[in-house]
Each structure stands twice: as structure tokens, then as C-alpha cells.
KOLFI-498504 format. One record per residue (C-alpha): x, z, y; residue in three letters. Coordinates in Angstrom, 1 decimal. Example, Ala and Ser with C-alpha at 12.3 -4.5 7.8 and 13.67 -1.06 7.14 Angstrom:
BEGIN
NODE     east       up    north   residu
NODE     12.3      7.8     -4.5      ala
NODE     13.7      7.1     -1.1      ser
! end
This chain:
BEGIN
NODE     east       up    north   residu
NODE    -68.7     89.9    -71.4      met
NODE    -67.5     93.4    -72.4      thr
NODE    -68.0     94.3    -76.1      arg
NODE    -67.3     97.4    -78.1      ala
NODE    -64.2     95.9    -79.6      ala
NODE    -62.8     95.2    -76.2      asp
NODE    -62.9     98.9    -75.4      leu
NODE    -61.2     99.8    -78.7      gly
NODE    -64.5    101.2    -80.2      ile
NODE    -64.7    100.9    -83.9      lys
NODE    -68.1    101.5    -85.4      ile
NODE    -68.0    102.4    -89.2      gly
NODE    -65.4    101.4    -91.7      thr
NODE    -66.1     97.8    -92.7      leu
NODE    -64.2     95.0    -91.0      pro
NODE    -66.1     92.6    -88.7      ser
NODE    -66.1     88.8    -89.1      gly
NODE    -64.2     86.3    -87.0      gln
NODE    -66.5     86.4    -84.0      thr
NODE    -68.0     89.9    -84.7      ala
NODE    -71.5     88.3    -84.4      ser
NODE    -74.3     86.9    -86.5      ile
NODE    -72.8     83.4    -86.2      val
NODE    -70.1     84.5    -88.6      asp
NODE    -72.8     83.9    -91.3      val
NODE    -72.2     80.2    -92.3      pro
NODE    -74.9     77.9    -90.9      gly
NODE    -76.3     80.4    -88.4      val
NODE    -76.5     79.7    -84.7      gly
NODE    -77.9     81.4    -81.6      val
NODE    -79.1     79.8    -78.4      gly
NODE    -80.6     81.1    -75.2      his
NODE    -82.8     79.9    -72.3      ala
NODE    -82.9     82.3    -69.4      thr
NODE    -85.7     82.3    -66.9      val
NODE    -84.6     83.9    -63.6      trp
NODE    -86.7     83.2    -60.5      arg
NODE    -87.8     85.0    -57.4      asp
NODE    -91.2     83.9    -56.0      glu
NODE    -94.0     85.6    -54.1      pro
NODE    -96.1     87.9    -56.4      pro
NODE    -99.4     86.4    -57.8      pro
NODE   -101.6     84.8    -56.8      pro
NODE    -99.3     83.1    -54.2      glu
NODE    -96.5     82.6    -56.7      gly
NODE    -95.3     83.5    -60.1      arg
NODE    -93.4     86.6    -58.9      gly
NODE    -90.0     87.8    -60.1      val
NODE    -89.1     86.5    -63.5      ala
NODE    -86.4     88.1    -65.6      arg
NODE    -87.2     86.8    -69.0      thr
NODE    -86.4     84.0    -71.4      gly
NODE    -86.1     82.8    -75.0      val
NODE    -83.5     83.4    -77.7      thr
NODE    -83.5     81.5    -81.0      val
NODE    -81.7     82.4    -84.2      ile
NODE    -81.4     79.2    -86.4      asp
NODE    -80.5     79.8    -90.0      ile
NODE    -79.4     76.2    -90.4      gly
NODE    -81.0     73.1    -91.9      gly
NODE    -84.6     72.2    -92.3      asn
NODE    -86.1     75.6    -93.1      leu
NODE    -89.5     74.0    -93.9      phe
NODE    -88.0     71.8    -96.6      cys
NODE    -85.5     74.4    -97.8      ser
NODE    -86.7     77.9    -96.9      pro
NODE    -84.5     81.0    -97.5      val
NODE    -85.3     84.3    -99.1      pro
NODE    -86.4     86.9    -96.5      ala
NODE    -88.0     90.2    -96.2      gly
NODE    -88.9     92.6    -93.4      gly
NODE    -89.6     96.2    -92.5      ala
NODE    -91.3     98.1    -89.7      val
NODE    -90.2    101.4    -88.3      leu
NODE    -92.9    101.6    -85.6      asn
NODE    -95.4     98.8    -85.3      gly
NODE    -96.4     98.7    -81.6      ala
NODE    -95.2     95.1    -81.4      gly
NODE    -95.8     91.7    -82.7      glu
NODE    -93.9     89.2    -84.9      cys
NODE    -95.8     86.1    -86.0      thr
NODE    -94.9     84.8    -89.5      gly
NODE    -94.0     88.3    -90.6      phe
NODE    -96.8     88.7    -93.0      leu
NODE    -96.2     85.3    -94.6      thr
NODE    -92.5     86.1    -95.0      ala
NODE    -93.5     89.3    -96.7      gly
NODE    -96.0     87.6    -99.0      glu
NODE    -93.9     84.6   -100.0      trp
NODE    -90.5     86.3    -99.6      gly
NODE    -89.3     83.3    -97.6      leu
NODE    -88.7     82.4    -94.0      val
NODE    -89.3     78.8    -93.2      glu
NODE    -88.6     78.5    -89.5      ser
NODE    -86.0     79.5    -87.0      pro
NODE    -86.6     83.0    -85.4      ile
NODE    -87.8     82.9    -81.9      phe
NODE    -87.5     85.9    -79.6      leu
NODE    -89.2     86.4    -76.2      thr
NODE    -91.2     88.8    -74.1      ser
NODE    -94.6     90.2    -75.0      thr
NODE    -96.8     88.1    -72.7      met
NODE    -94.9     84.9    -73.5      gln
NODE    -95.3     85.1    -77.3      leu
NODE    -98.2     82.6    -77.5      gly
NODE    -96.5     80.0    -75.3      arg
NODE    -93.3     80.2    -77.4      val
NODE    -95.3     80.0    -80.6      tyr
NODE    -97.1     76.8    -79.4      asp
NODE    -93.9     75.2    -78.4      ala
NODE    -92.2     76.2    -81.6      ala
NODE    -95.0     74.5    -83.6      cys
NODE    -94.8     71.3    -81.6      glu
NODE    -91.0     71.2    -81.8      leu
NODE    -90.9     71.7    -85.5      leu
NODE    -93.7     69.2    -86.2      met
NODE    -91.8     66.6    -84.2      ala
NODE    -88.8     67.1    -86.4      glu
NODE    -90.6     67.0    -89.7      asp
NODE    -93.8     64.9    -90.1      pro
NODE    -94.6     66.8    -93.3      ala
NODE    -95.5     69.9    -91.2      ile
NODE    -99.2     70.0    -90.8      gly
NODE    -99.7     67.3    -93.5      val
NODE    -98.2     68.7    -96.6      asp
NODE    -98.6     72.3    -95.3      asp
NODE    -98.9     74.2    -92.1      val
NODE    -96.2     76.3    -90.6      ile
NODE    -96.2     79.8    -89.0      ile
NODE    -93.1     80.1    -86.9      pro
NODE    -91.5     83.5    -86.7      val
NODE    -91.8     84.7    -83.0      val
NODE    -91.1     88.3    -82.1      ala
NODE    -91.4     90.0    -78.8      glu
NODE    -90.4     93.0    -76.6      cys
NODE    -92.0     94.1    -73.3      asp
NODE    -89.9     93.2    -70.3      asp
NODE    -92.6     93.9    -67.7      ser
NODE    -90.5     96.7    -66.1      phe
NODE    -88.3     94.0    -64.6      leu
NODE    -90.3     90.8    -65.0      ser
NODE    -93.7     89.8    -63.7      glu
NODE    -96.0     89.5    -66.8      ser
NODE    -99.2     88.3    -65.1      arg
NODE    -97.9     84.7    -65.1      arg
NODE    -96.6     82.6    -67.9      met
NODE    -92.9     82.4    -67.1      gln
NODE    -91.6     80.5    -70.1      val
NODE    -92.1     76.8    -70.6      ser
NODE    -91.9     74.5    -73.7      ala
NODE    -88.7     73.1    -72.2      glu
NODE    -87.2     76.6    -72.3      asp
NODE    -88.0     76.9    -76.0      val
NODE    -86.5     73.4    -76.7      arg
NODE    -83.4     74.3    -74.8      ala
NODE    -82.9     77.6    -76.7      ala
NODE    -83.5     75.8    -80.1      leu
NODE    -81.1     73.0    -79.2      asp
NODE    -78.5     75.6    -78.1      ala
NODE    -78.9     77.5    -81.3      ala
NODE    -78.2     74.5    -83.4      arg
NODE    -75.3     73.5    -81.3      ala
NODE    -73.9     77.0    -81.7      gly
NODE    -73.6     77.0    -85.5      ile
NODE    -70.0     77.7    -86.4      gly
NODE    -69.0     78.3    -82.8      gly
NODE    -68.1     81.3    -80.7      leu
NODE    -70.0     84.6    -80.4      ala
NODE    -73.3     84.0    -78.5      pro
NODE    -73.8     85.4    -75.0      glu
NODE    -75.0     88.9    -75.0      glu
NODE    -76.7     91.3    -72.6      gly
NODE    -79.0     90.0    -69.9      ala
NODE    -79.5     86.6    -71.3      val
NODE    -82.3     84.7    -72.9      gly
NODE    -85.1     86.9    -74.2      ser
NODE    -82.9     89.9    -73.3      gly
NODE    -82.8     89.2    -69.6      thr
NODE    -85.4     91.8    -68.7      gly
NODE    -84.9     94.4    -71.4      met
NODE    -83.8     98.0    -70.9      ser
NODE    -82.2    100.3    -73.5      cys
NODE    -81.6    104.0    -73.6      leu
NODE    -81.8    104.4    -69.8      gly
NODE    -79.6    101.5    -69.0      phe
NODE    -79.8     97.7    -69.1      lys
NODE    -80.2     96.3    -72.6      gly
NODE    -80.8     92.8    -74.0      gly
NODE    -79.2     90.7    -76.7      ile
NODE    -76.4     92.1    -78.8      gly
NODE    -74.8     91.0    -82.0      ser
NODE    -72.2     92.0    -84.6      ser
NODE    -71.1     91.3    -88.1      ser
NODE    -69.5     93.0    -91.1      arg
NODE    -67.6     91.7    -94.2      leu
NODE    -68.4     93.2    -97.5      thr
NODE    -65.7     93.9   -100.2      pro
NODE    -67.1     91.0   -102.1      ser
NODE    -66.2     88.7    -99.2      gly
NODE    -69.8     88.1    -98.0      his
NODE    -70.8     88.2    -94.4      val
NODE    -73.7     90.3    -92.9      val
NODE    -74.6     89.4    -89.3      gly
NODE    -77.0     91.2    -87.1      val
NODE    -78.6     90.3    -83.8      leu
NODE    -80.8     92.7    -81.8      val
NODE    -83.1     92.5    -78.8      met
NODE    -82.9     96.1    -77.4      thr
NODE    -85.6     97.6    -75.3      asn
NODE    -86.1    101.2    -76.3      phe
NODE    -85.1    104.8    -75.8      gly
NODE    -84.0    107.4    -73.1      glu
NODE    -80.6    108.1    -71.6      gln
NODE    -80.4    111.7    -72.9      asp
NODE    -80.4    110.3    -76.5      arg
NODE    -77.7    107.6    -76.0      leu
NODE    -75.1    108.2    -78.6      thr
NODE    -71.9    106.1    -79.1      val
NODE    -70.0    106.5    -82.3      asp
NODE    -71.4    110.0    -82.6      gly
NODE    -70.6    111.0    -79.0      val
NODE    -73.6    112.1    -76.9      pro
NODE    -72.6    109.7    -74.0      val
NODE    -76.0    109.7    -72.4      gly
NODE    -75.9    113.4    -71.7      arg
NODE    -72.4    113.0    -70.2      met
NODE    -73.3    110.3    -67.8      leu
NODE    -75.2    110.9    -64.5      pro
NODE    -78.9    110.3    -64.6      ala
NODE    -80.5    107.9    -62.1      ala
NODE    -82.0    109.7    -59.2      asp
NODE    -84.2    106.8    -58.2      asp
NODE    -87.5    106.4    -60.0      pro
NODE    -87.1    102.6    -59.6      ala
NODE    -84.3    102.9    -62.1      ala
NODE    -86.3    104.7    -64.8      trp
NODE    -87.5    102.2    -67.4      pro
NODE    -90.1    103.5    -69.8      pro
NODE    -88.7    104.9    -73.1      pro
NODE    -90.9    102.7    -75.2      ala
NODE    -90.5     98.9    -75.4      gly
NODE    -89.3     97.9    -78.8      ser
NODE    -86.3     96.6    -80.7      cys
NODE    -86.3     93.4    -82.8      ile
NODE    -83.5     93.3    -85.4      thr
NODE    -82.6     90.1    -87.3      val
NODE    -80.0     90.3    -90.1      ala
NODE    -78.6     87.4    -92.1      ala
NODE    -76.2     87.1    -95.0      thr
NODE    -74.7     84.4    -97.1      asp
NODE    -75.1     86.5   -100.2      ala
NODE    -77.4     85.8   -103.1      ala
NODE    -80.2     88.2   -102.2      leu
NODE    -83.8     87.9   -103.2      asp
NODE    -86.8     88.8   -101.0      ser
NODE    -87.0     92.3   -102.3      ala
NODE    -83.3     92.9   -101.5      ala
NODE    -83.8     91.4    -98.0      cys
NODE    -86.6     93.8    -97.3      ala
NODE    -84.4     96.7    -98.3      arg
NODE    -81.6     95.3    -96.2      leu
NODE    -83.9     95.0    -93.2      ala
NODE    -85.1     98.6    -93.5      arg
NODE    -81.6     99.9    -93.0      arg
NODE    -81.5     98.5    -89.5      ala
NODE    -83.5    101.6    -88.5      gly
NODE    -80.5    103.8    -89.4      leu
NODE    -78.3    101.8    -87.0      gly
NODE    -80.8    102.3    -84.3      leu
NODE    -81.1    106.0    -85.0      ala
NODE    -77.3    106.4    -84.7      arg
NODE    -77.5    105.0    -81.2      met
NODE    -80.4    107.4    -80.3      gly
NODE    -83.7    105.7    -81.2      ser
NODE    -86.5    108.0    -82.4      thr
NODE    -89.1    105.2    -83.0      gly
NODE    -91.2    106.1    -79.9      his
NODE    -95.0    106.0    -80.3      his
NODE    -95.2    102.9    -78.0      gly
NODE    -92.2    101.1    -79.4      ser
NODE    -92.1     98.2    -81.9      gly
NODE    -89.1     98.4    -84.2      glu
NODE    -89.5     95.3    -86.3      ile
NODE    -86.7     94.2    -88.7      phe
NODE    -86.3     90.9    -90.6      leu
NODE    -83.5     89.9    -93.0      ala
NODE    -82.7     86.5    -94.5      ala
NODE    -80.2     85.4    -97.2      ala
NODE    -78.9     81.9    -97.6      thr
NODE    -77.2     82.4   -101.0      gly
NODE    -80.2     81.4   -103.0      arg
NODE    -81.7     78.7   -100.8      arg
NODE    -83.8     76.1   -102.6      ala
NODE    -86.0     73.2   -101.8      pro
NODE    -89.6     74.0   -100.9      arg
NODE    -91.7     74.6   -104.0      gly
NODE    -88.7     74.6   -106.3      val
NODE    -87.9     77.6   -108.4      ala
NODE    -84.6     79.2   -107.3      arg
NODE    -81.9     78.7   -110.0      thr
NODE    -78.8     79.6   -108.0      gly
NODE    -76.6     82.6   -108.4      pro
NODE    -78.2     85.7   -109.9      glu
NODE    -79.5     87.9   -107.1      pro
NODE    -77.6     91.1   -106.3      leu
NODE    -79.5     94.2   -107.3      thr
NODE    -79.2     97.9   -107.5      gly
NODE    -75.9     99.5   -106.4      ser
NODE    -74.5     96.0   -105.8      gln
NODE    -76.4     96.2   -102.5      leu
NODE    -74.7     99.4   -101.2      asn
NODE    -72.0     97.6    -99.2      pro
NODE    -74.7     95.4    -97.7      phe
NODE    -76.7     98.4    -96.6      phe
NODE    -73.7     99.9    -95.0      ala
NODE    -72.9     96.6    -93.3      ala
NODE    -76.4     96.3    -91.7      val
NODE    -76.2     99.9    -90.4      val
NODE    -72.8     99.5    -88.9      glu
NODE    -73.5     96.0    -87.4      ala
NODE    -76.9     97.1    -86.0      thr
NODE    -75.3    100.1    -84.3      glu
NODE    -72.5     98.0    -82.8      glu
NODE    -75.0     95.2    -81.8      ala
NODE    -77.1     97.7    -79.8      val
NODE    -73.9     98.9    -78.0      leu
NODE    -72.8     95.3    -77.3      asn
NODE    -76.2     94.5    -75.8      ser
NODE    -75.7     97.3    -73.3      met
NODE    -72.0     96.8    -72.6      leu
NODE    -72.5     93.1    -71.8      ala
NODE    -75.4     93.6    -69.4      ala
NODE    -74.9     94.1    -65.7      pro
NODE    -77.3     96.0    -63.4      thr
NODE    -80.4     93.8    -63.0      val
NODE    -82.9     94.1    -60.2      ile
NODE    -86.4     92.9    -61.1      gly
NODE    -90.0     93.1    -59.9      arg
NODE    -91.2     95.6    -57.3      asp
NODE    -87.6     96.7    -56.7      gly
NODE    -87.3     98.1    -60.2      asn
NODE    -83.8     97.9    -61.7      tyr
NODE    -81.9     98.7    -64.9      ser
NODE    -78.4    100.0    -64.4      arg
NODE    -75.5     98.4    -66.3      gly
NODE    -73.8    100.8    -68.7      leu
NODE    -70.5    101.8    -67.1      pro
NODE    -68.1    100.5    -69.8      ala
NODE    -64.9    102.1    -68.4      asp
NODE    -66.6    105.6    -68.3      arg
NODE    -67.9    105.2    -71.8      val
NODE    -64.4    104.4    -73.0      ala
NODE    -63.1    107.5    -71.2      glu
NODE    -65.7    109.7    -72.9      leu
NODE    -64.9    108.3    -76.3      leu
NODE    -61.2    108.7    -75.8      ala
NODE    -61.6    112.3    -74.7      ala
NODE    -63.6    112.9    -77.9      ala
NODE    -60.8    111.3    -80.0      gly
NODE    -62.9    108.4    -81.1      arg
NODE    -60.6    105.7    -79.6      ile
! end
């Protein structure tokens, strides 16, 4: 798995955490379930599936002990269940599930069942609205059949919990990122982290599915215009398809600060070449574990960071988002999907050569 750091690419000025991923935030884990099959097209079979589920678990029982959260939308041609509740209450009370557009309902149902089985108070004391976000992978994956099962959701959730405190999660064409395309090449799942001067961690995970090759920019270098364009229409993914960004930190942030933090993810996407296309859903969510409290109990922990105290966290999200998008592309090989469509893997060696020529590495 090639990552930006492997090529000597240094995005921004802040240092990254130990794994340079969102799991550097204490208590956070990531898990994937990849659905990859080749069957006859409907109605004879389920067709070519290049899809899956990715779960970001923030640790512990989030229904019993939710964490402050907030979100932002750059362009809203997408869906994220639980987003309105998180904005209204300023809390997130479930792991965050990522999948493809047409699988969202199936993942939501499975998430409800899994979380209810773990905590009998769910559905009795109060209902739960799991956070499930999507991007459209139908360029590579058959969307006319339900490709994801409840077992896939269970496997991704179990893997996320097992991954807490572990190595950087798999990136690229894995889990919910299996069928995604980004900036004219293969996209998918990417992650990164930054350490603030105060010693806190900010981690980001993205599911990338947006943009055109001509706009691909790496550390300020217009790499997309320097790489050969695909001459085969089957390798031309549509420019719109969305980007979900999840940020987490161990700092003492309240919901308003989390919303401000989430909004800065858009700057990281812009640095890579996003313009927030009309048909794209750029949806951002941030959560902070530093002021976690039991459900229904007033938060009495550390005073929340406010004002200019947040500036290092804003910078961290921008840098980590930019690097996470790049990682999602560098880690992904060429993937052939339905109807012969394919997304080309970003040529890592050539990218490194172009950045070296520009004096960036």
C-alpha cells in the first residue's frame, strides 16, 4: 500500500501521528468489508460488484456515552443519515458507517439491528439513528441489485473495533471505497492525521469519489495536467460522485467547534482539486472525545477550546484531509468494473517524479 509519506511527500507543516491515520486518535478504529464478485448482469445474476462497507468506530458504547459532534455540507447531492440529529443535539451516538448510494438502506437496517443487539436500551429508552453516509460507485459496480449484506456490515463493525489502537487501516480500493473514482483515477478510502502543538491528535478518513483529472493537484503541483489522459471512454468516470470526510480528535471541543472543524475539510478537498461539482455530495462530520459524558448527563469535563485556540485544529484538518485524499488514490490499483468500465490507478512513481522536478520532494 503506497502512501504519500512513502514517496517523500510532505503535506503542510504539522507532524503526523504514529500511523498517520485516523486511528492515531485514542479509541478510534476502522474496519472494512469488501464485496467483490463477478456474476451475470441482472436479472440472471447480481452483476459485477465492486462495493462494500467501511466503519469508523469512535470507541465504547456511543449510545450510552455519546461524543460532541458537528457537521458541514459543501455540496448536498448526497445522503448521510443521522446528520440532522447530530446537528440538532451536537452529539454522535453511533459508529459511522460508509457505503455506496444504493446500499445505504440495507446498511442502515443492519446497523440498527447490530447496535440494538449490543444494548437492550436502544429502542426502549430511546431510538437510535445510526450515521450512514454514501457515495455513488455505479460507474464500476452494479447498482440494480443489493450487493451488501448484514453480515458485511457486521464484519466491518467487528474489524473497526478490533482495529482500535492498531496499525493504519487499509486504504484505496477497499470496503466502501472499492468502487470509487477520484480526480480521473481510482479513488476510495484514505486517511491521515496531524498532531497539534498542544499534543492533541486530529485524524481524518475520507471516501473519495469526485473530480476531473485536469484539476488533480498534489502539494500545489498540477499533476493531473502533466499526466496523460485516458484515451478510452471506458476509463472516464463521471466528475461528480461525492466525498465523505470524517474527522476525529481527542481534544475538548464542543459541538459548535466540531462543526467549524468539519467545515475546514472543504479546504483540503479544494487543495487537491475539488470544485464541489453540482452533482457531488461533499458531506463532512467531526467528533471530539475530550468532553465525552454519559447519555443525558451534562458535560462537566475540561473547558471546551474556543476562538483562536482552534486555529491549529483547523490547520490539522486541512492538511490531513488533503493527504488522506492523496493516500486514497496512491493506495488504489486499477480496478475493472461493470460493463468494462475501469478506473486507472494513479501512477505513484510518476507523481513522485513530477513533484521532485517541482522541488516539492
